[in-house]
C-alpha positions, 0 to 999 in steps of 0.5 A: 500500500502506498509504495511511494510513501514507503520509498520516500518517507521514514516510518514516523513521517509516513504514520503521521501523514496518514493519520492526519490526511486519511484519518483526519486526526489533529496534530495533538491526537497524532502526538498522543498516539506517537508519544511525541511532542506536537512540535515533533509531529509538525516537523515530521509532517513538514518534512514528509510534505517536502520530500513528497513534493521533491519526489514528484518534481523529479528531483532526487529525494534526500537520503534518510538518516539511519539510526 
């Protein structure tokens, strides 16, 4: 499901994006589900949107950090 999202986004970004966009949850609700501050959710969403836009514009997406 959503191969583009798996290819471009980290698991945390993908989860946050799907919860907000598809499930209609608020940032606060997503923060509670993921156990992170609301600012972290906002950062994840901003980065996810930027990476999707970059991918769709044909540019090479930035590499993900490996922990």
